[in-house]
N, C-alpha and C positions, 0 to 999 in steps of 0.2 A: 647247516652241517652238510658236508659233502658225503656222498655214498662211501667213498674210501675211508673217511674218518669213522663213519658209523660201523663199517665192516671191521676196522681195526679195533674199535672200542669193544665190539662183540667178541672178537678173538681174545683180546686182553682180559675181558671179563671172565671168560672160561678159564684162562690160565690162572686167574686169581680166585677161582672157585666161586664165582658169582652165579646167581640164578640166570637161566636162559632168557627169561622174559624181563626186559629192562624195567618194566613197571614195578617189579618186585624189589628193585634197587632204589631206595629212596634218594640217596645221594645223587645218583645218575639222573633220576627224573627231575630233581630240583635244578640241576645244572643245564639239562638239555631238553626239557619238556617242550619248549617253543620250537625246537628244531626237529622234533621227532615226527616227521611226515610218515606216511605209509611206506614209501620207498626206503627211507632211512631205517625204519623199523625192520623191514625185510633184510636190509644190508646187515644190520646188527645180528639178526638171527643167522644169516649165512656165515658171518664171521664166527659166531659162537659155535655153530655146527661144524665148521671146518676145523676149528681148534679142537673140538671134541674128537673128530676123526683122527687128527694127528696124535692126540693123546692116546687113543685106543691103539693105533699102529705102533707107537713107541713102546707102550706097555706090553703088547703082544710079542714084539721082537725081544724084549728084555726078559720075558717070562720063559723063554726057551732054554 
């Protein structure tokens, strides 16, 4: 798995209200466990965190 793919999957996971840690997502782990290197795991977390930041920004703008 490329870093970009891991990042995008993390971003999509947040948008789909999945857990931040992919190990908690059994379906994901079954499909990608062989490809989850440390750097891919970090890319996943970056993607999830970036999606979370976007979500917070969007909600704060709409709350005004």
